[in-house]
Every structure is written in structure tokens, then in C-alpha cells.
C-alpha positions, 0 to 999 in steps of 0.5 A: 116682668110686666111692662110699667104703666106709662100713662102720665110718664114724663118724657124728656128728649135725650141730649143725644137727639138731633134738635132739628127734628131728626133722630129724636129719642125720649126717655122717662126717668121716674121708673126704678128698674127700667128706662122707657125709651120712645121715638118722639115723632110717634109718641103714641107708638110703642116704647122700649123698656130697657133694664136700668143697669143696661141703660146705665152701661149704654150711657156710660159707653156713650159718655166715654166716647165708645160709639161710632157716628 
């Protein structure tokens, strides 16, 4: 699978990010098969592209409270 073209992607800060400038994760939602994730403090840096089903499972675990602080 080739990486998606992220030029023009619309990024949003994850609701799980620290709003005080700490752990800032951004995601781009408009892709069907992957969810690009990046560090908002380094927007020109690399993005991880996680397959959509794996991202959905990850978010499901967070919402269910199956994570450690």
C-alpha cells in the first residue's frame, strides 16, 4: 500500500491530547482506509498511517477504559 497524499489534509487535535501544549496528537479523518496521525508540535514531520480497522479498535479500547495513565 502506498502512503496517501497528505498535502491539504485537514488535521484535528485528538480529544485525548493535553490542551496545555503537552502530548499533542493530531489525526486526519478524510481517508477511507487509513488514519494519518502526527505530532502537532512538528506538523512538517512524518505522519503514521494506521489502517482504519486498527485505529477503530484502538479508539474502542480507549473509550472502554482499557488503558493505563
